[in-house]
C-alpha positions in Angstrom: 107.1 152.7 -11.6 103.6 154.0 -12.0 102.4 157.0 -9.6 100.8 156.0 -6.8 97.4 157.0 -6.7 95.3 158.0 -3.1 91.5 158.9 -2.7 90.9 160.7 0.4 86.9 160.9 1.0 86.5 163.4 3.6 83.7 166.2 4.8 86.5 168.6 6.1 88.8 170.4 4.1 89.7 173.9 3.9 87.6 176.3 3.4 85.2 174.9 6.1 87.1 175.7 9.2 84.4 176.5 11.8 83.0 173.8 12.7 86.1 171.1 11.9 89.1 173.1 11.9 91.2 170.6 13.1 90.1 167.7 10.9 90.4 170.1 7.7 93.9 171.1 8.4 94.5 167.8 8.9 93.5 166.6 5.8 95.0 169.6 4.0 98.3 168.3 5.6 97.9 164.9 4.2 97.3 166.0 0.9 101.0 168.0 0.9 102.2 164.7 2.7 101.1 162.9 -0.1 102.0 165.3 -3.3 104.9 167.3 -2.4 106.6 165.0 0.0 105.8 161.4 -1.5 105.0 161.8 -5.0 101.3 160.7 -5.2 98.4 161.6 -6.9 95.3 162.7 -4.8 91.6 162.3 -6.0 89.6 164.4 -3.5 86.0 163.5 -2.7 84.5 165.9 -0.6 81.1 167.9 -0.6 83.8 171.2 0.1 84.2 173.6 -2.7 88.2 173.2 -2.1 88.8 175.5 -5.7 88.1 178.6 -2.8 89.9 177.4 -0.4 92.7 180.3 -0.3 95.5 178.0 0.0 98.0 178.5 -2.9 99.1 175.3 -2.5 95.5 173.7 -3.3 95.3 175.9 -5.8 98.6 174.4 -7.3 97.7 171.1 -7.0 94.8 171.7 -9.0 96.7 173.7 -11.7 99.3 170.9 -12.2 96.8 167.5 -12.2 98.0 166.5 -8.9 95.2 166.9 -6.9 91.6 165.8 -8.2 88.7 167.3 -7.2 85.7 164.7 -7.7 83.1 167.4 -6.5 80.4 165.2 -3.8 76.7 165.9 -2.5 76.7 167.2 0.2 74.0 167.5 3.5 73.8 170.5 5.7 73.1 168.9 9.0 71.5 172.1 11.4 72.2 170.8 15.3 72.6 172.0 18.9 76.0 171.9 17.7 75.6 174.3 15.0 75.7 173.7 11.2 77.9 171.2 9.8 78.3 170.0 5.9 79.1 166.0 5.9 79.3 163.6 3.3 76.0 162.0 1.8 77.5 158.2 0.9 74.0 156.7 0.0 73.3 159.5 -2.8 73.3 158.4 -6.3 76.1 160.8 -7.3 78.6 160.0 -4.9 78.0 155.9 -5.3 78.4 156.5 -9.2 81.6 158.4 -8.1 83.1 155.4 -5.6 81.9 153.0 -8.0 83.9 154.1 -11.2 87.0 155.1 -8.8 87.4 151.5 -7.3 85.5 149.1 -10.1 85.8 150.7 -13.8 88.3 151.9 -16.0 87.9 155.5 -16.4 90.5 156.1 -19.2 88.4 153.9 -21.5 85.1 155.7 -19.8 86.3 158.7 -21.2 88.3 157.9 -24.1 85.6 155.4 -25.6 82.7 156.1 -24.0 82.2 152.7 -22.5 82.6 151.1 -18.9 85.2 148.7 -18.5 85.4 146.8 -15.4 88.9 146.9 -14.0 91.0 146.7 -11.0 91.3 150.0 -8.6 93.8 152.1 -9.8 93.9 153.2 -6.3 96.5 152.3 -4.0 95.1 153.3 -0.9 91.9 155.4 0.5 91.6 157.4 3.5 88.4 158.6 5.0 87.4 160.8 7.7 84.3 161.0 10.3 81.8 160.3 7.6 78.3 159.2 8.9 78.0 155.8 8.0 81.8 154.8 6.9 81.2 151.3 7.6 79.7 151.4 4.1 82.4 153.0 2.4 84.7 150.7 4.1 82.7 147.1 2.9 83.2 148.9 -0.5 87.0 149.3 -0.5 87.4 145.9 0.7 85.4 144.6 -2.1 87.4 146.3 -4.5 90.8 145.1 -2.5 91.7 149.0 -1.7 93.4 149.2 1.8 91.8 151.4 3.9 92.9 154.0 6.3 90.0 155.2 8.7 90.7 158.0 11.5 88.3 158.9 14.4 88.6 162.4 14.9 85.8 163.2 17.4 84.6 161.7 20.5 80.9 161.8 20.0 79.9 161.2 23.2 81.1 165.0 24.4 78.9 166.7 22.0 75.5 168.5 23.1 73.6 166.3 19.7 74.4 163.3 21.5 72.8 164.3 24.6 69.9 165.7 22.8 68.7 163.1 20.0 68.9 159.8 21.7 68.9 158.2 18.1 72.0 159.6 17.5 73.6 157.5 20.2 72.7 154.0 18.2 74.5 155.8 15.1 77.7 156.8 17.3 77.8 153.3 18.2 77.5 151.9 15.2 80.2 154.6 13.8 82.9 153.5 15.9 82.4 150.6 15.7 82.9 150.2 12.1 86.6 150.5 13.1 86.5 146.2 13.0 86.2 147.0 9.1 89.4 149.4 8.4 92.3 148.0 7.2 94.0 150.4 9.7 92.4 152.4 12.1 94.1 155.2 13.5 94.0 158.1 16.0 95.4 161.3 16.5 96.6 160.8 19.7 97.8 157.7 21.7 95.5 159.3 24.6 92.5 159.1 22.7 93.6 155.4 20.9 93.4 154.2 24.7 90.5 155.8 25.2 88.3 154.2 22.5 89.8 151.2 23.2 88.7 151.4 26.7 85.2 152.6 25.9 84.2 151.0 23.0 86.7 147.6 22.9 87.4 148.4 19.3 91.3 148.4 17.6 93.2 151.3 17.0 95.6 150.1 14.7 98.1 154.2 14.5 98.9 157.3 15.5 99.2 160.3 13.4 102.0 162.0 13.6 101.7 165.8 14.6 100.8 168.3 11.8 102.3 171.5 11.2 99.6 172.6 8.5 100.8 175.9 7.9 104.6 176.6 6.0 104.6 179.3 8.9 104.6 177.5 11.7 107.9 176.2 11.0 109.2 179.8 10.9 111.9 180.4 14.0 110.3 182.6 16.4 112.8 185.3 15.9 111.4 185.9 12.0 108.0 186.5 13.3 109.1 188.7 16.0 108.1 191.7 14.1 105.0 191.0 13.0 104.1 189.8 16.6 104.9 192.9 18.3 102.7 195.3 15.6 100.3 192.6 16.2 100.3 193.0 19.7 100.3 196.7 19.9 96.7 196.6 18.1 95.5 194.0 20.2 96.6 196.9 23.2 94.8 199.5 21.3 91.7 197.8 20.9 91.9 197.2 24.8 92.5 200.7 25.7 89.5 201.6 23.0 86.8 198.9 25.0 88.1 200.5 28.5 91.1 198.9 29.8 92.6 201.2 31.9 96.2 200.4 32.0 98.4 198.0 29.6 98.2 194.3 30.4 100.6 192.9 32.5 100.4 189.4 30.2 98.2 188.7 27.0 96.3 185.4 27.0 95.1 183.9 23.8 92.8 181.5 23.2 92.3 180.5 19.2 89.8 178.4 17.5 86.5 177.2 17.1 83.8 179.0 19.2 81.7 176.1 20.8 80.0 175.2 23.7 82.6 171.9 24.2 85.8 174.7 23.7 84.3 175.8 27.0 85.4 178.9 26.2 83.1 180.8 29.0 85.1 179.2 31.5 88.4 181.9 31.0 86.4 185.2 30.8 86.5 185.8 34.2 89.2 183.8 35.9 91.9 186.2 33.9 94.4 187.3 36.1 94.3 190.5 37.9 95.9 193.3 35.1 96.1 190.7 32.3 94.2 190.6 28.8 92.2 187.6 27.0 92.3 187.9 23.5 89.5 184.9 21.7 90.2 184.9 18.4 88.2 182.3 16.0 84.8 181.8 14.9 81.3 179.2 15.2 78.4 178.4 13.9 76.3 177.9 17.2 74.7 180.3 19.2 77.7 179.8 21.8 79.5 181.9 19.5 77.5 184.9 19.8 77.7 184.6 23.9 82.0 184.6 23.1 81.5 187.9 20.7 79.9 189.7 23.2 82.0 188.8 26.1 84.0 191.8 25.9 80.9 194.3 26.3 81.3 193.9 29.8 84.6 192.9 30.6 87.2 195.3 29.3 90.0 193.0 29.4 88.5 190.5 27.3 89.0 190.7 23.4 87.1 188.7 21.2 87.9 189.0 17.4 85.6 186.7 15.1 87.4 185.8 12.5 89.1 182.3 11.5 92.8 183.1 10.6 94.4 182.0 8.3 98.2 180.4 8.9 100.2 182.8 8.7 97.9 185.4 10.8 97.8 182.3 13.4 101.1 182.5 13.8 101.3 185.9 14.2 98.6 186.0 17.0 100.7 183.1 18.7 103.8 184.7 19.1 101.9 188.1 20.2 100.5 186.5 23.3 102.5 185.9 26.2 100.3 182.4 27.5 98.0 180.1 25.3 94.6 178.9 27.4 92.4 176.4 26.6 89.8 175.2 29.1 88.5 172.5 26.4 87.7 169.1 27.9 86.8 167.8 24.1 90.5 167.8 22.2 91.5 164.6 20.7 94.9 165.5 20.0 94.6 169.7 20.2 96.4 170.9 17.3 96.7 174.5 18.8 99.2 172.8 21.4 101.5 172.2 18.9 101.1 175.9 16.8 101.9 177.5 19.8 104.7 175.5 20.9 106.3 176.0 17.6 105.5 179.7 17.8 107.7 179.7 21.2 104.8 180.3 23.7 103.7 178.2 26.0 100.5 176.8 27.3 98.1 176.6 30.1 95.7 173.7 29.5 92.5 171.3 30.7 94.3 168.1 32.0 92.2 166.1 30.2 91.9 164.1 26.8 94.5 165.3 23.8 95.8 168.0 26.1 97.7 164.9 27.7 99.7 163.7 25.1 102.3 166.1 24.7 102.1 168.3 27.7 104.3 167.8 30.6 103.2 169.5 33.8 106.2 172.3 34.5 108.3 171.1 32.1 106.8 172.2 28.7 103.6 173.9 29.5 101.3 173.8 32.8 98.0 172.2 33.3 95.1 174.5 35.0 92.0 172.6 36.2 89.2 175.3 34.8 86.6 173.4 36.3 87.5 174.8 39.5 87.2 179.2 38.6 88.8 180.1 41.7 91.6 177.8 41.9 92.4 178.5 38.2 92.3 182.0 38.2 94.9 181.4 41.3 97.1 178.8 39.4 97.1 181.7 36.2 97.8 184.1 38.7 101.3 182.3 39.9 102.2 181.6 36.0 101.7 185.0 35.0 103.6 186.2 38.4 106.4 184.1 37.5 107.5 185.6 34.4 106.5 184.9 30.9 109.6 186.4 29.0 112.1 184.2 27.1 114.3 184.0 30.1 112.2 183.1 32.9 110.6 180.3 30.5 114.0 178.4 30.0 114.0 178.5 33.7 110.4 177.4 34.7 110.0 175.3 31.8 113.0 173.8 30.4 111.6 171.7 27.7 109.7 174.2 25.8 112.5 175.0 23.5 112.8 171.8 22.8 109.3 171.0 21.5 109.1 173.4 19.7 112.4 173.0 17.8 111.6 169.5 17.1 108.4 170.1 15.9 109.6 172.8 13.3 112.2 170.2 12.3 109.7 167.3 11.7 109.4 165.5 8.5 105.8 165.1 8.4 105.5 163.1 4.9 107.9 160.4 6.3 106.2 159.9 9.6 102.9 159.6 8.0 104.8 157.0 5.3 105.7 155.2 8.5 102.7 155.3 10.6 99.5 155.3 8.5 100.4 154.3 4.9 102.9 151.2 5.0 100.9 149.2 7.9 97.5 149.7 5.5 99.9 147.7 2.3 100.9 145.3 4.5 97.7 144.3 5.6 96.6 144.7 2.4 99.5 142.3 1.0 98.9 139.9 3.7 95.2 139.3 2.6 96.0 138.9 -0.8 98.9 136.3 0.2 95.6 134.2 1.3 95.2 133.2 -2.2 93.0 134.4 -5.0 90.2 132.1 -3.9 90.0 133.3 -0.3 90.5 136.7 -0.9 88.1 136.8 -3.6 85.5 135.0 -1.9 85.7 137.8 1.0 85.5 140.7 -1.6 82.3 139.2 -3.2 80.9 138.7 0.1 81.8 142.5 1.1 80.5 143.7 -2.4 77.0 141.5 -1.3 76.9 143.0 2.1 77.6 146.6 0.7 74.6 146.2 -2.0 72.0 144.8 0.5 72.6 147.7 3.1 73.1 150.4 0.6 69.2 150.4 -0.5 68.2 149.7 2.8 70.8 152.8 4.2 69.0 154.3 1.0 64.9 154.2 2.1 66.1 154.8 5.7 68.3 158.2 5.3 65.9 160.1 3.0 62.8 159.1 5.3 65.2 160.6 7.7 66.1 163.5 5.3 62.2 164.2 4.7 61.0 164.0 8.0 63.4 164.8 10.8 62.3 168.1 12.5 65.2 168.4 15.1 68.0 168.0 13.9 67.2 169.1 10.4 69.5 168.4 7.4 69.5 169.7 4.0 70.8 168.1 0.8 72.9 170.2 -0.9 72.0 171.2 -5.1 75.8 172.2 -6.2 77.8 169.2 -6.0 81.1 169.7 -4.1 79.7 173.6 -3.8 79.9 173.7 0.4 81.6 177.1 1.6 81.0 179.0 4.8 78.8 181.7 4.9 80.4 185.0 5.7 80.1 186.2 9.3 80.7 189.8 10.1 83.9 190.1 11.8 84.3 191.6 15.0 86.7 194.8 14.2 89.3 195.4 16.7 88.6 198.9 17.7 85.8 197.7 19.5 85.4 194.2 20.6 81.9 193.7 19.7 79.6 192.7 16.5 75.8 191.9 16.0 74.9 187.9 16.2 75.2 186.1 13.1 71.9 185.3 11.6 71.0 181.6 11.6 71.3 180.2 8.1 68.2 179.6 6.3 66.3 176.2 6.9 66.4 176.0 3.0 68.7 178.3 1.3 69.2 179.1 -2.0 71.1 176.3 -4.2 69.4 173.7 -2.0 68.2 171.1 -3.8 65.6 169.8 -1.3 62.7 170.2 -3.6 64.2 168.4 -6.3 65.4 165.2 -4.0 61.6 165.0 -2.3 59.1 166.5 -5.4 57.5 163.2 -4.9 56.1 163.8 -1.3 54.7 167.0 -2.2 51.2 166.8 -2.5 50.7 163.4 -0.3 48.4 163.9 2.5 49.9 162.0 4.5 53.2 162.5 4.1 52.6 166.2 4.9 51.0 165.8 8.3 54.9 164.5 9.2 55.7 167.6 11.1 59.4 168.3 9.5 57.9 167.9 5.9 55.0 170.6 7.0 57.9 172.7 8.6 60.1 172.8 5.8 57.2 173.4 3.2 56.0 176.4 5.4 59.5 178.0 6.0 60.0 177.6 2.2 57.2 179.3 1.1 57.9 182.4 3.8 61.5 182.3 1.9 60.3 182.7 -1.4 58.1 185.1 -0.3 60.8 187.0 1.5 62.9 187.0 -1.9 59.8 188.2 -3.9 
């Protein structure tokens, strides 16, 4: 039997973690499930430079050929929510890669140097929240390849949604693309029901919980020594920062530093005598605010670094309680990670937090919208004891949920929840007969081609002229990496705010894509183009 193949088209993958960490980890876990768990071959089309992911599994897959990285054109979006790299579905390069994957025999292309039409070698295609993903779904339907499309984000909660009215229309088209997917998946049943209610769209499947790093499968006892060492380092840093006595409990927040995570709500409700450690990073101005939180609060220790799996596993185990005031969690992978580490959670009772949390049974709900009541609730939680004996009495299902998650078989659960349903739908489509199925596929191809031409023109105009938010086409295919940021030293808990990314950075291919507009008297009156030219000239002068 021929080896099954999957095409994964995503814009979030390690090492990009600061603005889409949970999504990146999800598709890393998917690749592990497909390759190591199910024996598939995966082709990854992404603007991310996965060759520097820092993940040993990715390096191994690339070396043995079970993972093929197709470098894609990316566009950097600078908005009030920070910096994010998105995949450009209307790039000539990306379009050619997709057409080649879906419609041409690449073996003959490489061996004989000629194009030969063929059925797609892919059995399924996965895609994340790629902008204008309906275009890719049309192309996949035309090729007869079943698609699993996942909605990971509630865009209506983003600051961009409120700041840029045009994005609201784009978002509506984005969510309604669910009607074109073979299987539209959600990351939680709670978010699935929300999407059905808010947008009247189908949600056909729910992802199983992910454990993106092998370290989370280790029993808490195996991490105890490393956790004790990490806790000692935190306590030393807190003393140096000015905390007079050892904390009665260590609270932890881990994740992306962005406004929708509402980390600021945690800063002033730490129970008296306790401490709060904040680990993670971000690309928005909000992250600089969090980085300075310890300057006036000796009990708050911000450590600016995105932790890898081993480091994060130890951090959870070193803490007594994981806290999250976020109301922007379609699932909340951090809860799963904390439970696997044996650490209880105190979280906002909204969105994905409600998927697995049972208040007073495996963790606690705390309403962080009411600071006074939230501090009182955290004080009661800490005062009741957070050592293993007390937790066994107070949270009878905490140990059980951790054991169940650590023992889960993600590959098989993913196969049952996502892959088999998509393949079954495609078989039903084939059962309609070659004439009917062929006519639908031909119509999908026609609509895709017509819409591609229109959207190519529209997106190039947007990229060239819009000044808020701003777009920058990246020159190097598949070369997106996160800019290094100064990590806050554990000894001080402070660091200088990171400089914002340059509007036109080295490696940008903006000039080559829009060379035609330079020198045009009319187009240079457009604010976005005028501003970009000025910034580019200033950047060149500084380099000289």
